C-alpha atoms as a printed R data frame, in Angstrom:
    type eleno elety resid chain resno       x       y       z
1   ATOM     1    CA   UNK     A     1 -10.792  23.087   3.080
2   ATOM     2    CA   UNK     A     2 -14.630  22.616   3.449
3   ATOM     3    CA   UNK     A     3 -15.451  23.033   7.135
4   ATOM     4    CA   UNK     A     4 -18.839  22.660   8.160
5   ATOM     5    CA   UNK     A     5 -20.010  24.402  11.092
6   ATOM     6    CA   UNK     A     6 -22.621  24.709  14.091
7   ATOM     7    CA   UNK     A     7 -24.689  27.777  14.323
8   ATOM     8    CA   UNK     A     8 -26.110  29.729  17.766
9   ATOM     9    CA   UNK     A     9 -27.303  32.404  18.607
10  ATOM    10    CA   UNK     A    10 -25.448  35.518  18.924
11  ATOM    11    CA   UNK     A    11 -26.105  37.931  22.027
12  ATOM    12    CA   UNK     A    12 -27.568  40.511  19.377
13  ATOM    13    CA   UNK     A    13 -29.736  37.274  18.212
14  ATOM    14    CA   UNK     A    14 -27.989  36.889  14.854
15  ATOM    15    CA   UNK     A    15 -26.775  33.431  13.826
16  ATOM    16    CA   UNK     A    16 -23.037  33.117  14.115
17  ATOM    17    CA   UNK     A    17 -20.785  30.135  13.138
18  ATOM    18    CA   UNK     A    18 -18.840  28.034  16.019
19  ATOM    19    CA   UNK     A    19 -15.737  26.939  14.681
20  ATOM    20    CA   UNK     A    20 -15.556  22.797  14.917
21  ATOM    21    CA   UNK     A    21 -12.567  22.004  15.517
22  ATOM    22    CA   UNK     A    22 -10.111  20.623  12.287
23  ATOM    23    CA   UNK     A    23  -8.520  17.733  13.856
24  ATOM    24    CA   UNK     A    24 -12.011  16.255  14.843
25  ATOM    25    CA   UNK     A    25 -13.654  16.776  11.513
26  ATOM    26    CA   UNK     A    26 -10.575  14.848  10.005
27  ATOM    27    CA   UNK     A    27 -10.888  11.921  11.701
28  ATOM    28    CA   UNK     A    28 -14.357  11.412  12.064
29  ATOM    29    CA   UNK     A    29 -14.650  11.813   7.965
30  ATOM    30    CA   UNK     A    30 -12.069   8.809   7.745
31  ATOM    31    CA   UNK     A    31 -13.492   6.960  10.144
32  ATOM    32    CA   UNK     A    32 -16.807   6.861   8.544
33  ATOM    33    CA   UNK     A    33 -14.895   6.098   5.325
34  ATOM    34    CA   UNK     A    34 -13.020   3.503   6.756
35  ATOM    35    CA   UNK     A    35 -15.872   2.181   8.339
36  ATOM    36    CA   UNK     A    36 -17.755   2.015   5.478
37  ATOM    37    CA   UNK     A    37 -15.033   0.720   2.893
38  ATOM    38    CA   UNK     A    38 -14.559  -2.316   5.252
39  ATOM    39    CA   UNK     A    39 -17.596  -2.846   5.786
40  ATOM    40    CA   UNK     A    40 -18.370  -3.878   2.159
41  ATOM    41    CA   UNK     A    41 -14.943  -5.348   1.659
42  ATOM    42    CA   UNK     A    42 -15.992  -8.228   3.820
43  ATOM    43    CA   UNK     A    43 -19.521  -8.639   2.522
44  ATOM    44    CA   UNK     A    44 -18.497  -8.710  -0.899
45  ATOM    45    CA   UNK     A    45 -16.568 -12.081  -2.001
46  ATOM    46    CA   UNK     A    46 -15.504 -10.253  -5.793
47  ATOM    47    CA   UNK     A    47 -13.649  -7.974  -4.013
48  ATOM    48    CA   UNK     A    48 -12.392  -9.720  -0.777
49  ATOM    49    CA   UNK     A    49 -11.467 -13.428  -2.537
50  ATOM    50    CA   UNK     A    50  -9.176 -11.835  -5.180
51  ATOM    51    CA   UNK     A    51  -7.347  -9.884  -3.027
52  ATOM    52    CA   UNK     A    52  -6.539 -12.880  -0.797
53  ATOM    53    CA   UNK     A    53  -5.969 -15.444  -3.913
54  ATOM    54    CA   UNK     A    54  -3.704 -13.361  -5.983
55  ATOM    55    CA   UNK     A    55  -0.892 -13.158  -3.900
56  ATOM    56    CA   UNK     A    56  -0.753 -16.952  -2.710
57  ATOM    57    CA   UNK     A    57  -0.912 -17.832  -6.439
58  ATOM    58    CA   UNK     A    58   2.376 -15.409  -6.729
59  ATOM    59    CA   UNK     A    59   3.749 -17.309  -3.464
60  ATOM    60    CA   UNK     A    60   2.782 -21.091  -4.691
61  ATOM    61    CA   UNK     A    61   4.376 -20.229  -8.596
62  ATOM    62    CA   UNK     A    62   7.551 -18.650  -7.610
63  ATOM    63    CA   UNK     A    63   8.169 -20.072  -4.436
64  ATOM    64    CA   UNK     A    64   7.660 -23.433  -5.341
65  ATOM    65    CA   UNK     A    65   7.580 -23.765  -9.019
66  ATOM    66    CA   UNK     A    66  10.841 -22.367  -9.011
67  ATOM    67    CA   UNK     A    67  12.557 -23.182  -5.656
68  ATOM    68    CA   UNK     A    68  15.419 -25.333  -8.209
69  ATOM    69    CA   UNK     A    69  16.840 -21.364  -8.423
70  ATOM    70    CA   UNK     A    70  18.034 -22.088  -5.016
71  ATOM    71    CA   UNK     A    71  20.370 -24.314  -5.713
72  ATOM    72    CA   UNK     A    72  22.307 -22.226  -9.027
73  ATOM    73    CA   UNK     A    73  25.833 -21.539  -8.122
74  ATOM    74    CA   UNK     A    74  26.515 -18.602  -5.762
75  ATOM    75    CA   UNK     A    75  22.913 -18.179  -4.690
76  ATOM    76    CA   UNK     A    76  23.373 -18.584  -0.940
77  ATOM    77    CA   UNK     A    77  20.480 -17.387   1.781
78  ATOM    78    CA   UNK     A    78  20.035 -18.810   5.217
79  ATOM    79    CA   UNK     A    79  16.502 -19.041   5.644
80  ATOM    80    CA   UNK     A    80  16.006 -20.972   2.131
81  ATOM    81    CA   UNK     A    81  14.146 -20.259  -1.070
82  ATOM    82    CA   UNK     A    82  10.604 -19.944  -0.041
83  ATOM    83    CA   UNK     A    83  11.428 -17.173   2.559
84  ATOM    84    CA   UNK     A    84  13.401 -15.562  -0.442
85  ATOM    85    CA   UNK     A    85  10.547 -15.636  -2.326
86  ATOM    86    CA   UNK     A    86   7.846 -14.757   0.282
87  ATOM    87    CA   UNK     A    87   9.934 -11.308   1.076
88  ATOM    88    CA   UNK     A    88   8.858 -10.114  -2.667
89  ATOM    89    CA   UNK     A    89   5.193 -11.625  -2.167
90  ATOM    90    CA   UNK     A    90   4.921  -9.381   0.824
91  ATOM    91    CA   UNK     A    91   6.275  -6.286  -0.728
92  ATOM    92    CA   UNK     A    92   4.264  -6.825  -3.694
93  ATOM    93    CA   UNK     A    93   1.126  -7.120  -1.428
94  ATOM    94    CA   UNK     A    94   1.760  -4.544   0.400
95  ATOM    95    CA   UNK     A    95   1.882  -1.930  -2.367
96  ATOM    96    CA   UNK     A    96  -1.238  -3.967  -4.423
97  ATOM    97    CA   UNK     A    97  -3.306  -3.519  -1.053
98  ATOM    98    CA   UNK     A    98  -2.624   0.420  -1.796
99  ATOM    99    CA   UNK     A    99  -3.013   0.245  -5.120
100 ATOM   100    CA   UNK     A   100  -6.461  -1.844  -5.178
101 ATOM   101    CA   UNK     A   101  -7.872   0.816  -2.568
102 ATOM   102    CA   UNK     A   102  -6.813   3.357  -5.353
103 ATOM   103    CA   UNK     A   103  -9.448   1.586  -7.819
104 ATOM   104    CA   UNK     A   104 -11.937   1.511  -5.021
105 ATOM   105    CA   UNK     A   105 -11.818   5.179  -4.418
106 ATOM   106    CA   UNK     A   106 -12.253   5.889  -8.485
107 ATOM   107    CA   UNK     A   107 -15.100   3.786  -7.858
108 ATOM   108    CA   UNK     A   108 -16.561   5.674  -5.336
109 ATOM   109    CA   UNK     A   109 -16.093   8.702  -7.962
110 ATOM   110    CA   UNK     A   110 -17.588   6.785 -11.014
111 ATOM   111    CA   UNK     A   111 -20.476   5.977  -8.555
112 ATOM   112    CA   UNK     A   112 -21.338   9.561  -7.256
113 ATOM   113    CA   UNK     A   113 -20.302   7.821  -3.782
114 ATOM   114    CA   UNK     A   114 -17.334  10.022  -3.514
115 ATOM   115    CA   UNK     A   115 -18.568  13.412  -4.988
116 ATOM   116    CA   UNK     A   116 -21.443  13.417  -2.334
117 ATOM   117    CA   UNK     A   117 -18.934  12.664   0.363
118 ATOM   118    CA   UNK     A   118 -16.504  15.561  -0.789
119 ATOM   119    CA   UNK     A   119 -19.809  17.591  -0.454
120 ATOM   120    CA   UNK     A   120 -20.309  16.558   3.300
121 ATOM   121    CA   UNK     A   121 -17.177  16.145   4.666
122 ATOM   122    CA   UNK     A   122 -15.799  18.045   7.062
123 ATOM   123    CA   UNK     A   123 -12.624  17.857   6.232
124 ATOM   124    CA   UNK     A   124 -12.102  16.715   2.841
125 ATOM   125    CA   UNK     A   125  -8.333  15.374   4.169
126 ATOM   126    CA   UNK     A   126 -10.365  13.160   5.723
127 ATOM   127    CA   UNK     A   127 -11.186  11.496   2.656
128 ATOM   128    CA   UNK     A   128  -7.212  10.764   1.626
129 ATOM   129    CA   UNK     A   129  -7.223  10.099   5.261
130 ATOM   130    CA   UNK     A   130  -9.733   7.253   5.823
131 ATOM   131    CA   UNK     A   131  -9.036   5.306   2.227
132 ATOM   132    CA   UNK     A   132  -5.164   5.096   3.688
133 ATOM   133    CA   UNK     A   133  -6.778   3.182   6.468
134 ATOM   134    CA   UNK     A   134  -8.456   1.035   4.506
135 ATOM   135    CA   UNK     A   135  -5.092   0.219   2.694
136 ATOM   136    CA   UNK     A   136  -3.445  -0.769   5.869
137 ATOM   137    CA   UNK     A   137  -6.263  -2.969   7.001
138 ATOM   138    CA   UNK     A   138  -6.819  -4.990   4.003
139 ATOM   139    CA   UNK     A   139  -3.055  -5.457   3.762
140 ATOM   140    CA   UNK     A   140  -3.421  -6.477   7.296
141 ATOM   141    CA   UNK     A   141  -5.905  -9.670   6.526
142 ATOM   142    CA   UNK     A   142  -3.613 -10.088   3.116
143 ATOM   143    CA   UNK     A   143  -0.206 -10.174   5.076
144 ATOM   144    CA   UNK     A   144  -1.335 -12.295   8.087
145 ATOM   145    CA   UNK     A   145  -3.252 -14.963   6.056
146 ATOM   146    CA   UNK     A   146  -0.432 -15.190   3.081
147 ATOM   147    CA   UNK     A   147   2.111 -15.437   6.254
148 ATOM   148    CA   UNK     A   148   0.049 -18.499   7.670
149 ATOM   149    CA   UNK     A   149   0.212 -20.171   4.653
150 ATOM   150    CA   UNK     A   150   3.746 -19.474   4.181
151 ATOM   151    CA   UNK     A   151   4.742 -20.995   7.541
152 ATOM   152    CA   UNK     A   152   2.251 -24.180   7.135
153 ATOM   153    CA   UNK     A   153   4.226 -24.820   3.687
154 ATOM   154    CA   UNK     A   154   7.798 -25.079   5.911
155 ATOM   155    CA   UNK     A   155   8.982 -21.257   5.643
156 ATOM   156    CA   UNK     A   156  11.949 -20.779   7.761
157 ATOM   157    CA   UNK     A   157  12.478 -17.095   9.762
158 ATOM   158    CA   UNK     A   158  16.199 -16.906  10.995
159 ATOM   159    CA   UNK     A   159  15.916 -13.121  12.172
160 ATOM   160    CA   UNK     A   160  14.590 -12.646  15.544
161 ATOM   161    CA   UNK     A   161  11.738 -10.785  16.662
162 ATOM   162    CA   UNK     A   162  13.024  -7.343  15.956
163 ATOM   163    CA   UNK     A   163  13.790  -8.535  12.480
164 ATOM   164    CA   UNK     A   164  10.417  -9.554  11.863
165 ATOM   165    CA   UNK     A   165   9.063  -6.349  13.618
166 ATOM   166    CA   UNK     A   166  11.270  -4.297  11.200
167 ATOM   167    CA   UNK     A   167   9.935  -6.694   8.125
168 ATOM   168    CA   UNK     A   168   6.223  -5.947   8.676
169 ATOM   169    CA   UNK     A   169   6.742  -2.147   9.564
170 ATOM   170    CA   UNK     A   170   8.379  -2.245   6.601
171 ATOM   171    CA   UNK     A   171   5.395  -3.698   4.725
172 ATOM   172    CA   UNK     A   172   2.934  -0.821   6.040
173 ATOM   173    CA   UNK     A   173   5.025   1.513   4.609
174 ATOM   174    CA   UNK     A   174   5.098   0.259   1.221
175 ATOM   175    CA   UNK     A   175   0.979  -0.061   1.672
176 ATOM   176    CA   UNK     A   176   1.202   3.961   1.866
177 ATOM   177    CA   UNK     A   177   3.297   3.935  -1.328
178 ATOM   178    CA   UNK     A   178   1.267   2.130  -3.129
179 ATOM   179    CA   UNK     A   179  -1.571   3.953  -2.244
180 ATOM   180    CA   UNK     A   180  -0.536   7.181  -2.399
181 ATOM   181    CA   UNK     A   181   0.418   6.757  -5.979
182 ATOM   182    CA   UNK     A   182  -2.836   5.196  -6.683
183 ATOM   183    CA   UNK     A   183  -5.033   8.121  -4.808
184 ATOM   184    CA   UNK     A   184  -3.446  10.764  -6.923
185 ATOM   185    CA   UNK     A   185  -4.294   9.425  -9.791
186 ATOM   186    CA   UNK     A   186  -7.457   8.477  -8.376
187 ATOM   187    CA   UNK     A   187  -8.700  11.694  -7.343
188 ATOM   188    CA   UNK     A   188  -7.074  13.623 -10.928
189 ATOM   189    CA   UNK     A   189  -8.983  11.106 -13.343
190 ATOM   190    CA   UNK     A   190 -12.034  10.210 -11.163
191 ATOM   191    CA   UNK     A   191 -12.590   6.956 -13.308
192 ATOM   192    CA   UNK     A   192 -11.637   3.622 -12.909
193 ATOM   193    CA   UNK     A   193 -10.537   3.635 -16.808
194 ATOM   194    CA   UNK     A   194  -7.355   5.427 -15.191
195 ATOM   195    CA   UNK     A   195  -6.902   1.865 -13.663
196 ATOM   196    CA   UNK     A   196  -3.676   0.732 -16.557
197 ATOM   197    CA   UNK     A   197  -1.863   3.974 -14.987
198 ATOM   198    CA   UNK     A   198  -2.084   3.391 -11.333
199 ATOM   199    CA   UNK     A   199  -0.673  -0.624 -11.884
200 ATOM   200    CA   UNK     A   200   1.559  -0.202 -14.322
201 ATOM   201    CA   UNK     A   201   3.999   1.690 -12.944
202 ATOM   202    CA   UNK     A   202   3.680  -0.839  -9.838
203 ATOM   203    CA   UNK     A   203   4.463  -3.659 -11.462
204 ATOM   204    CA   UNK     A   204   7.278  -1.908 -13.846
205 ATOM   205    CA   UNK     A   205   9.219  -1.154 -10.243
206 ATOM   206    CA   UNK     A   206   8.519  -4.535  -8.707
207 ATOM   207    CA   UNK     A   207   9.439  -6.656 -11.471
208 ATOM   208    CA   UNK     A   208  12.730  -4.330 -12.449
209 ATOM   209    CA   UNK     A   209  13.989  -5.386  -9.198
210 ATOM   210    CA   UNK     A   210  16.010  -8.759  -8.046
211 ATOM   211    CA   UNK     A   211  13.006 -11.188  -7.664
212 ATOM   212    CA   UNK     A   212  13.842 -14.612  -8.638
213 ATOM   213    CA   UNK     A   213  17.644 -14.497  -7.466
214 ATOM   214    CA   UNK     A   214  19.981 -11.960  -5.765
215 ATOM   215    CA   UNK     A   215  20.887  -8.680  -7.164
216 ATOM   216    CA   UNK     A   216  24.710 -10.443  -8.006
217 ATOM   217    CA   UNK     A   217  23.309 -12.944 -10.034
218 ATOM   218    CA   UNK     A   218  21.662 -10.970 -12.536
219 ATOM   219    CA   UNK     A   219  23.591  -9.828 -15.632
220 ATOM   220    CA   UNK     A   220  23.621  -7.177 -18.197
221 ATOM   221    CA   UNK     A   221  20.749  -4.358 -18.082
222 ATOM   222    CA   UNK     A   222  18.439  -5.488 -15.632
223 ATOM   223    CA   UNK     A   223  21.706  -5.325 -13.255
224 ATOM   224    CA   UNK     A   224  22.196  -1.659 -14.004
225 ATOM   225    CA   UNK     A   225  18.693  -1.066 -13.924
226 ATOM   226    CA   UNK     A   226  17.852  -3.070 -10.496
227 ATOM   227    CA   UNK     A   227  20.772  -1.120  -9.203
228 ATOM   228    CA   UNK     A   228  19.363   1.961  -9.280
229 ATOM   229    CA   UNK     A   229  15.603   0.635  -8.368
230 ATOM   230    CA   UNK     A   230  14.361   1.563  -4.816
231 ATOM   231    CA   UNK     A   231  12.239  -1.618  -5.101
232 ATOM   232    CA   UNK     A   232  15.662  -3.430  -4.800
233 ATOM   233    CA   UNK     A   233  16.104  -1.876  -1.710
234 ATOM   234    CA   UNK     A   234  13.043  -3.572  -0.682
235 ATOM   235    CA   UNK     A   235  13.942  -6.491  -1.200
236 ATOM   236    CA   UNK     A   236  17.265  -7.055   0.372
237 ATOM   237    CA   UNK     A   237  16.357  -5.508   3.251
238 ATOM   238    CA   UNK     A   238  13.047  -7.428   4.170
239 ATOM   239    CA   UNK     A   239  15.513 -10.696   3.067
240 ATOM   240    CA   UNK     A   240  17.836  -9.030   5.388
241 ATOM   241    CA   UNK     A   241  15.482  -9.235   8.235
242 ATOM   242    CA   UNK     A   242  13.192 -12.237   7.713
243 ATOM   243    CA   UNK     A   243  17.087 -14.094   7.484
244 ATOM   244    CA   UNK     A   244  18.570 -12.123  10.372
245 ATOM   245    CA   UNK     A   245  21.574 -10.972   8.315
246 ATOM   246    CA   UNK     A   246  20.820  -6.985   8.191
247 ATOM   247    CA   UNK     A   247  21.547  -5.307   4.799
248 ATOM   248    CA   UNK     A   248  20.067  -2.373   3.620
249 ATOM   249    CA   UNK     A   249  17.590  -1.592   6.376
250 ATOM   250    CA   UNK     A   250  18.073   1.976   6.775
251 ATOM   251    CA   UNK     A   251  18.178   2.757   2.905
252 ATOM   252    CA   UNK     A   252  14.660   0.450   2.793
253 ATOM   253    CA   UNK     A   253  13.382   2.612   5.206
254 ATOM   254    CA   UNK     A   254  14.428   5.931   4.357
255 ATOM   255    CA   UNK     A   255  13.131   5.148   0.488
256 ATOM   256    CA   UNK     A   256   9.888   4.142   1.663
257 ATOM   257    CA   UNK     A   257   9.590   7.830   3.942
258 ATOM   258    CA   UNK     A   258  11.010   9.418   0.481
259 ATOM   259    CA   UNK     A   259   7.888   7.773  -1.706
260 ATOM   260    CA   UNK     A   260   5.506   8.100   1.169
261 ATOM   261    CA   UNK     A   261   6.220  12.287   1.081
262 ATOM   262    CA   UNK     A   262   6.035  12.484  -2.728
263 ATOM   263    CA   UNK     A   263   3.131  10.657  -3.299
264 ATOM   264    CA   UNK     A   264   1.354  12.479   0.068
265 ATOM   265    CA   UNK     A   265   2.149  15.572  -2.187
266 ATOM   266    CA   UNK     A   266   0.538  13.711  -5.406
267 ATOM   267    CA   UNK     A   267  -2.264  12.492  -3.570
268 ATOM   268    CA   UNK     A   268  -2.990  16.062  -1.800
269 ATOM   269    CA   UNK     A   269  -2.863  18.120  -4.867
270 ATOM   270    CA   UNK     A   270  -4.911  15.754  -6.547
271 ATOM   271    CA   UNK     A   271  -7.590  16.237  -3.851
272 ATOM   272    CA   UNK     A   272  -6.937  20.210  -4.858
273 ATOM   273    CA   UNK     A   273  -7.769  19.171  -8.713
274 ATOM   274    CA   UNK     A   274 -11.306  16.862  -7.662
275 ATOM   275    CA   UNK     A   275 -12.346  19.519  -5.380
276 ATOM   276    CA   UNK     A   276 -12.410  22.369  -8.147
277 ATOM   277    CA   UNK     A   277 -13.371  20.241 -10.479
278 ATOM   278    CA   UNK     A   278 -17.016  20.621 -12.243
């Protein structure tokens, strides 16, 4: 890791380095990146507006246009079809908040900002942490808006306060899952041209899950794939939280934490690759 130090005179007149605490350098870098990136994010409509419109379009399309699926035989969901689809939009928005932050990191490498930042950073792990804070804040803004619109449209939440806390706690973990994957790609390729590699696996993970109907109503190969897809655990746990019928909550958190661990290693090894690149 690259660290900066403050030099001071030694008793013999020579300058010796005075070590700076690694934790302090880590958080100084992280907060500086988070402030700069969020300031840019809210001041640029081309970044801010699409990240808010995208989940609202999905919510209107799925919860509104496909609401007739809520009356198919075998479909029983206490909170209604809008809440059923809201959980998918919540999971998707969370993972894509992390994914789009990876795009921002790749763009900063293309512009040369990230390279200069790596030269100046006291602790380069703070770069990864700073963008993670950006992803979580972006997700908080997006999910607040989406939740407000869904409630205004008549969505019912039949779970209690603890269930709602569990739902949004899981969403926060999914932000880090999406960010860990995308940041690992961004650190390795350092170009926005790697965008398809960031987003395609996330699309596949989400849409090969029981998006429109419960897992029990899926048939054939899609049922087999959905049965082993971790996104299925996220959706079923979220739908259990919002309806008050607990299902797969522990499994979802275990899967999310496991993916964060794997993608955290993936991201930090990518950071090492960026450090050693010419």
